[in-house]
FILOKOL-205454 format. One record per residue: residue number from 1; x, y, z of N, C-alpha, C in turn. Coordinates in steps of 0.05 Angstrom, whole numbers, plus 5000, padded with zeros to 4 digits. Layout:
// residues N
  num  n_c1  n_c2  n_c3  ca_c1  ca_c2  ca_c3  c_c1  c_c2  c_c3
  NUM     X     Y     Z      X      Y      Z     X     Y     Z
...
// end
This chain:
// residues 253
  num  n_c1  n_c2  n_c3  ca_c1  ca_c2  ca_c3  c_c1  c_c2  c_c3
    1  2192  1286  1281   2209   1289   1255  2223  1274  1249
    2  2233  1271  1226   2243   1235   1217  2278  1245  1218
    3  2291  1233  1230   2326   1239   1222  2337  1206  1209
    4  2340  1231  1180   2363   1213   1168  2394  1204  1180
    5  2396  1182  1188   2420   1178   1205  2447  1170  1180
    6  2427  1164  1162   2452   1154   1137  2469  1172  1124
    7  2449  1193  1123   2468   1217   1114  2487  1235  1134
    8  2512  1243  1125   2526   1254   1146  2515  1284  1149
    9  2519  1289  1170   2521   1322   1179  2539  1333  1179
   10  2535  1363  1169   2564   1367   1181  2567  1381  1210
   11  2542  1386  1218   2535   1397   1244  2552  1375  1259
   12  2537  1350  1266   2537   1335   1291  2565  1318  1273
   13  2582  1322  1251   2610   1307   1246  2624  1333  1267
   14  2627  1358  1272   2638   1376   1277  2638  1369  1314
   15  2604  1372  1314   2603   1362   1345  2618  1335  1352
   16  2630  1313  1330   2651   1289   1334  2675  1306  1340
   17  2686  1317  1314   2712   1329   1333  2711  1349  1359
   18  2698  1355  1367   2700   1366   1390  2699  1343  1417
   19  2692  1316  1413   2680   1303   1426  2653  1296  1439
   20  2638  1312  1418   2620   1312   1440  2600  1279  1421
   21  2573  1269  1434   2567   1254   1425  2540  1260  1406
   22  2526  1287  1413   2507   1278   1395  2508  1279  1349
   23  2529  1257  1351   2529   1256   1323  2517  1215  1330
   24  2519  1217  1299   2518   1181   1288  2534  1166  1278
   25  2528  1146  1264   2552   1124   1261  2562  1140  1226
   26  2536  1146  1225   2543   1152   1182  2555  1179  1192
   27  2553  1203  1211   2579   1224   1218  2603  1216  1227
   28  2589  1199  1244   2617   1188   1257  2638  1176  1236
   29  2641  1158  1224   2653   1146   1193  2658  1173  1180
   30  2640  1191  1167   2661   1207   1144  2668  1225  1173
   31  2671  1235  1186   2687   1249   1208  2714  1230  1207
   32  2721  1212  1209   2736   1195   1212  2754  1185  1185
   33  2744  1187  1162   2745   1194   1136  2770  1218  1135
   34  2757  1233  1156   2774   1268   1161  2796  1267  1164
   35  2800  1252  1189   2813   1253   1207  2840  1235  1196
   36  2838  1211  1175   2850   1189   1156  2875  1216  1139
   37  2853  1237  1135   2865   1255   1117  2887  1280  1128
   38  2873  1286  1152   2882   1316   1165  2875  1314  1195
   39  2891  1290  1213   2893   1276   1235  2890  1297  1261
   40  2903  1327  1253   2893   1353   1273  2868  1361  1267
   41  2853  1345  1251   2823   1368   1260  2809  1374  1283
   42  2809  1353  1297   2796   1363   1334  2815  1383  1333
   43  2836  1381  1337   2857   1404   1341  2846  1426  1332
   44  2838  1434  1306   2831   1456   1298  2811  1467  1301
   45  2789  1437  1301   2759   1441   1310  2757  1458  1336
   46  2774  1449  1359   2774   1464   1384  2788  1490  1385
   47  2807  1485  1370   2812   1516   1362  2799  1537  1354
   48  2781  1519  1333   2757   1553   1325  2735  1546  1353
   49  2724  1538  1356   2710   1542   1385  2729  1565  1404
   50  2752  1552  1405   2761   1582   1430  2765  1602  1412
   51  2770  1606  1387   2758   1630   1371  2736  1650  1381
   52  2711  1627  1371   2686   1639   1389  2685  1647  1406
   53  2701  1633  1427   2686   1633   1458  2704  1660  1465
   54  2734  1670  1448   2753   1692   1458  2729  1713  1444
   55  2717  1713  1420   2707   1730   1404  2693  1745  1412
   56  2673  1721  1431   2646   1728   1443  2651  1747  1471
   57  2674  1733  1487   2678   1737   1510  2686  1770  1510
   58  2700  1784  1486   2715   1795   1479  2677  1818  1474
   59  2665  1816  1459   2641   1838   1443  2625  1828  1470
   60  2623  1813  1488   2608   1815   1514  2619  1841  1537
   61  2647  1832  1545   2658   1845   1562  2679  1877  1555
   62  2687  1871  1528   2695   1901   1523  2687  1914  1507
   63  2672  1904  1492   2650   1919   1466  2626  1928  1485
   64  2612  1908  1502   2588   1920   1508  2565  1916  1495
   65  2566  1891  1476   2543   1874   1459  2537  1864  1470
   66  2502  1854  1480   2487   1847   1488  2472  1827  1474
   67  2479  1825  1449   2459   1817   1425  2479  1796  1406
   68  2474  1767  1412   2483   1752   1389  2465  1742  1371
   69  2481  1743  1351   2458   1728   1319  2487  1700  1311
   70  2475  1680  1311   2492   1666   1303  2482  1645  1297
   71  2496  1651  1263   2484   1633   1241  2494  1606  1227
   72  2488  1594  1226   2496   1573   1218  2521  1553  1245
   73  2495  1557  1268   2504   1552   1290  2506  1520  1291
   74  2495  1499  1277   2495   1472   1281  2477  1469  1307
   75  2497  1452  1323   2494   1444   1350  2500  1462  1379
   76  2491  1473  1399   2500   1497   1405  2503  1474  1434
   77  2529  1460  1425   2543   1439   1445  2577  1454  1448
   78  2584  1438  1469   2619   1447   1479  2623  1474  1478
   79  2617  1484  1491   2620   1506   1500  2605  1539  1476
   80  2584  1539  1469   2574   1558   1453  2570  1586  1465
   81  2564  1602  1456   2549   1628   1454  2548  1636  1476
   82  2524  1622  1481   2505   1626   1505  2523  1617  1530
   83  2541  1605  1535   2565   1601   1563  2583  1619  1566
   84  2582  1643  1547   2608   1652   1545  2587  1684  1554
   85  2568  1694  1546   2553   1718   1549  2527  1715  1572
   86  2519  1726  1589   2492   1730   1600  2471  1752  1579
   87  2475  1752  1553   2462   1770   1526  2444  1743  1521
   88  2428  1760  1507   2418   1753   1480  2429  1739  1470
   89  2408  1699  1453   2433   1692   1435  2401  1682  1407
   90  2402  1683  1387   2393   1666   1370  2415  1651  1362
   91  2407  1620  1361   2425   1607   1338  2408  1603  1320
   92  2421  1603  1287   2406   1595   1264  2416  1574  1251
   93  2395  1556  1240   2411   1533   1221  2394  1539  1218
   94  2397  1525  1186   2386   1512   1155  2378  1477  1164
   95  2381  1467  1178   2379   1443   1183  2359  1431  1192
   96  2329  1418  1187   2318   1422   1214  2318  1398  1227
   97  2341  1384  1225   2344   1356   1253  2362  1379  1271
   98  2387  1381  1252   2396   1410   1277  2378  1427  1298
   99  2366  1440  1288   2349   1457   1290  2330  1439  1320
  100  2320  1411  1309   2307   1411   1332  2320  1392  1348
  101  2346  1384  1343   2368   1382   1370  2377  1398  1390
  102  2380  1426  1371   2396   1446   1387  2366  1453  1409
  103  2343  1462  1399   2316   1471   1420  2312  1453  1438
  104  2322  1422  1430   2327   1406   1460  2345  1404  1473
  105  2354  1423  1474   2382   1430   1480  2386  1452  1489
  106  2380  1469  1484   2373   1505   1506  2343  1505  1509
  107  2336  1488  1515   2295   1506   1527  2294  1509  1546
  108  2314  1505  1569   2301   1515   1591  2321  1548  1591
  109  2331  1555  1571   2343   1581   1570  2334  1599  1557
  110  2324  1612  1567   2300   1635   1578  2318  1656  1546
  111  2341  1662  1558   2351   1688   1533  2365  1671  1511
  112  2363  1649  1511   2362   1632   1480  2348  1625  1462
  113  2346  1632  1443   2323   1624   1417  2331  1605  1393
  114  2319  1586  1380   2328   1581   1361  2313  1583  1331
  115  2326  1585  1301   2314   1592   1284  2318  1576  1264
  116  2301  1562  1252   2305   1548   1227  2301  1572  1203
  117  2323  1582  1197   2324   1596   1166  2357  1587  1152
  118  2357  1601  1130   2380   1596   1116  2403  1628  1105
  119  2426  1624  1108   2434   1642   1120  2445  1650  1083
  120  2431  1646  1072   2436   1655   1037  2393  1671  1033
  121  2386  1662  1038   2357   1686   1054  2358  1699  1071
  122  2368  1729  1072   2388   1745   1084  2363  1746  1101
  123  2338  1763  1079   2316   1776   1078  2299  1762  1110
  124  2296  1736  1106   2275   1734   1111  2284  1715  1140
  125  2316  1712  1147   2318   1700   1159  2321  1722  1180
  126  2329  1743  1186   2322   1773   1202  2293  1778  1208
  127  2282  1765  1192   2251   1760   1188  2236  1745  1212
  128  2253  1719  1209   2238   1700   1230  2227  1708  1255
  129  2214  1708  1260   2200   1711   1289  2217  1699  1308
  130  2231  1685  1303   2249   1678   1325  2275  1690  1331
  131  2282  1701  1302   2303   1729   1317  2298  1757  1313
  132  2265  1770  1294   2260   1793   1308  2253  1804  1332
  133  2233  1766  1347   2222   1774   1365  2240  1776  1388
  134  2269  1760  1386   2280   1763   1413  2306  1777  1401
  135  2320  1785  1381   2340   1810   1378  2325  1836  1378
  136  2337  1863  1378   2316   1893   1377  2351  1896  1353
  137  2338  1896  1326   2358   1894   1308  2356  1932  1299
  138  2352  1940  1314   2362   1973   1318  2382  1983  1334
  139  2378  1954  1353   2415   1960   1367  2442  1950  1359
  140  2454  1953  1374   2476   1938   1361  2475  1917  1368
  141  2488  1888  1341   2483   1861   1354  2518  1847  1345
  142  2519  1833  1349   2548   1802   1332  2531  1798  1317
  143  2537  1801  1286   2520   1765   1275  2555  1755  1272
  144  2545  1725  1270   2574   1707   1284  2568  1682  1264
  145  2590  1685  1246   2599   1663   1218  2615  1649  1215
  146  2607  1635  1240   2641   1621   1247  2633  1586  1232
  147  2652  1594  1212   2653   1557   1205  2625  1549  1196
  148  2613  1570  1178   2590   1569   1160  2600  1584  1129
  149  2611  1603  1129   2618   1602   1101  2616  1590  1082
  150  2641  1578  1087   2664   1557   1071  2639  1534  1059
  151  2617  1540  1066   2590   1513   1057  2572  1523  1042
  152  2585  1567  1035   2571   1574   1014  2577  1580  0993
  153  2576  1559  0971   2593   1566   0938  2586  1589  0935
  154  2610  1596  0911   2615   1622   0904  2582  1634  0886
  155  2572  1604  0879   2551   1614   0851  2523  1632  0881
  156  2516  1628  0903   2504   1638   0914  2526  1665  0918
  157  2533  1672  0910   2540   1700   0913  2543  1706  0947
  158  2566  1690  0968   2552   1700   0989  2573  1722  1004
  159  2589  1743  0989   2599   1765   0984  2570  1788  0991
  160  2546  1780  0977   2530   1795   0968  2509  1784  1003
  161  2519  1768  1006   2502   1761   1033  2502  1766  1052
  162  2532  1773  1058   2539   1790   1084  2538  1817  1072
  163  2538  1830  1055   2526   1854   1048  2502  1858  1063
  164  2492  1849  1049   2458   1849   1057  2450  1844  1089
  165  2466  1832  1108   2463   1826   1136  2473  1858  1141
  166  2500  1864  1140   2515   1894   1143  2497  1908  1135
  167  2485  1916  1113   2459   1936   1113  2436  1942  1136
  168  2427  1908  1143   2406   1916   1161  2423  1916  1197
  169  2449  1916  1205   2459   1927   1217  2455  1947  1224
  170  2459  1949  1247   2453   1980   1266  2484  1990  1264
  171  2496  2011  1271   2524   2024   1279  2528  2022  1295
  172  2549  2004  1298   2570   1993   1336  2568  1965  1322
  173  2544  1950  1303   2540   1934   1306  2575  1911  1300
  174  2578  1885  1308   2604   1872   1301  2599  1850  1280
  175  2621  1835  1273   2610   1822   1243  2641  1800  1265
  176  2631  1771  1258   2654   1754   1266  2655  1730  1255
  177  2680  1719  1233   2680   1707   1221  2709  1688  1223
  178  2706  1657  1217   2722   1644   1213  2711  1627  1188
  179  2733  1616  1175   2732   1594   1145  2759  1584  1136
  180  2747  1564  1132   2767   1542   1126  2787  1554  1107
  181  2799  1544  1089   2826   1561   1074  2845  1533  1077
  182  2851  1535  1042   2875   1507   1041  2904  1526  1034
  183  2907  1532  1038   2931   1554   1043  2944  1535  1050
  184  2965  1535  1040   2988   1517   1050  2984  1488  1051
  185  2962  1487  1030   2948   1456   1034  2963  1441  1010
  186  2968  1416  1016   2975   1400   0983  2946  1396  0966
  187  2949  1392  0948   2922   1403   0934  2909  1370  0935
  188  2928  1345  0943   2917   1319   0942  2897  1317  0962
  189  2915  1321  0982   2895   1314   1008  2867  1338  1008
  190  2875  1358  0997   2854   1372   0993  2836  1366  0982
  191  2828  1350  0955   2813   1341   0942  2798  1322  0950
  192  2823  1292  0973   2806   1281   0990  2780  1290  1008
  193  2785  1312  1017   2774   1321   1035  2746  1333  1031
  194  2760  1346  1014   2727   1365   1003  2705  1345  0993
  195  2722  1318  0986   2706   1295   0969  2689  1279  0991
  196  2700  1281  1010   2684   1267   1038  2651  1289  1045
  197  2665  1311  1038   2649   1328   1044  2626  1330  1020
  198  2625  1321  0993   2607   1330   0981  2578  1295  0985
  199  2589  1281  0997   2565   1263   1001  2562  1270  1025
  200  2561  1286  1041   2554   1299   1069  2526  1313  1069
  201  2512  1328  1088   2491   1346   1087  2506  1376  1067
  202  2532  1389  1066   2533   1405   1050  2560  1400  1042
  203  2563  1409  1012   2599   1415   0999  2605  1428  1013
  204  2628  1433  1009   2656   1450   1026  2676  1481  1007
  205  2673  1487  1012   2683   1505   0989  2710  1518  1018
  206  2734  1507  1007   2748   1524   1021  2759  1550  1019
  207  2767  1579  1019   2778   1600   1008  2804  1610  1024
  208  2816  1624  0997   2845   1637   1010  2838  1662  1022
  209  2852  1679  1028   2852   1693   1053  2844  1728  1036
  210  2856  1732  1015   2841   1752   1008  2812  1747  1003
  211  2793  1721  0990   2764   1718   0986  2745  1722  1012
  212  2768  1715  1038   2759   1724   1062  2755  1742  1069
  213  2781  1758  1068   2773   1794   1072  2763  1808  1062
  214  2748  1789  1037   2728   1806   1020  2711  1808  1043
  215  2697  1788  1061   2671   1790   1074  2678  1814  1096
  216  2696  1826  1102   2696   1854   1120  2689  1876  1110
  217  2684  1880  1083   2681   1907   1066  2648  1924  1088
  218  2666  1935  1087   2640   1956   1107  2651  1954  1132
  219  2661  1950  1144   2675   1947   1168  2701  1956  1179
  220  2710  1952  1204   2740   1959   1205  2740  1936  1227
  221  2768  1929  1217   2782   1901   1234  2783  1903  1253
  222  2784  1895  1282   2790   1894   1305  2817  1878  1303
  223  2840  1890  1318   2865   1880   1330  2859  1856  1331
  224  2882  1836  1324   2900   1840   1314  2885  1834  1278
  225  2874  1832  1270   2852   1838   1237  2841  1805  1230
  226  2853  1796  1211   2850   1765   1196  2872  1758  1203
  227  2871  1733  1219   2894   1719   1222  2885  1686  1217
  228  2905  1667  1225   2898   1638   1236  2877  1637  1268
  229  2864  1629  1261   2837   1640   1280  2855  1628  1309
  230  2878  1612  1313   2893   1599   1326  2916  1632  1343
  231  2905  1652  1315   2929   1673   1334  2909  1701  1337
  232  2882  1703  1343   2871   1711   1341  2864  1716  1369
  233  2884  1739  1389   2875   1743   1413  2882  1714  1439
  234  2902  1698  1431   2896   1667   1436  2902  1686  1470
  235  2897  1664  1487   2911   1661   1525  2925  1649  1525
  236  2947  1650  1536   2974   1647   1542  2972  1620  1546
  237  2984  1597  1525   2995   1567   1515  2974  1546  1502
  238  2956  1566  1505   2928   1554   1479  2945  1536  1459
  239  2933  1510  1436   2940   1506   1423  2929  1522  1393
  240  2963  1525  1377   2939   1552   1346  2941  1530  1328
  241  2940  1511  1325   2929   1500   1302  2899  1496  1292
  242  2907  1501  1275   2883   1530   1255  2892  1514  1226
  243  2856  1499  1216   2858   1504   1188  2846  1531  1175
  244  2840  1553  1187   2828   1570   1169  2831  1604  1178
  245  2822  1621  1168   2832   1643   1180  2807  1652  1200
  246  2812  1677  1216   2786   1686   1231  2789  1720  1240
  247  2776  1738  1244   2768   1764   1237  2745  1770  1263
  248  2744  1792  1275   2731   1814   1286  2730  1834  1268
  249  2696  1834  1261   2697   1877   1245  2672  1891  1265
  250  2682  1915  1264   2654   1933   1274  2643  1947  1253
  251  2613  1956  1249   2609   1969   1218  2614  1993  1233
  252  2632  2008  1201   2626   2037   1197  2595  2052  1214
  253  2602  2065  1221   2576   2085   1216  2563  2109  1193
// end
């Protein structure tokens, strides 16, 4: 597979924010532009990753979830899902480059699969053999949508997409979402940041809290509800820097 290293890739930019090395010069250049606008982005990225880890540990240890579908996973590096559960995990991304890299990273993990599929086509995603052959959709699963929905524009109706996923989930399944917001951010820097992402592999669409809460229609929110990601069950002393909201919901039966 040919990799176009000249186009900034949002998965590799995120890896760079986390301090990883699975990125190219174009990714680092775009990421540095974001850091010039929002210097605390690495802290927020690490905070978002810790939210993912806390949510997975809660689901695995307290809610008894044994299956995880991580959609828009990017690269499974820097303490990702399979490192925090001994259940089955499927990572999904629509970027062939990210998927190829992800498969090489987890090729020795029998309980982990990687699927090339698009969140905007949920029926096809769930029918993908890497998903349906690895997870039992008749049993409860956790669908993880961590830092991905803000890459789905309003025209694609992400709320309807989540509703279709919800309808395919067994009772007792969970939904995990974190989502970038510009609540409390000055308009000028916000415009600069979104312009950088328009020249990357995926434009970014931050949303206000009320629009993010709509993703949980049909779910009951687990305490403490929809909060800044750094405030969702943090460990003592954890940095609470956040650029978005996060929550975990359980599907109503």
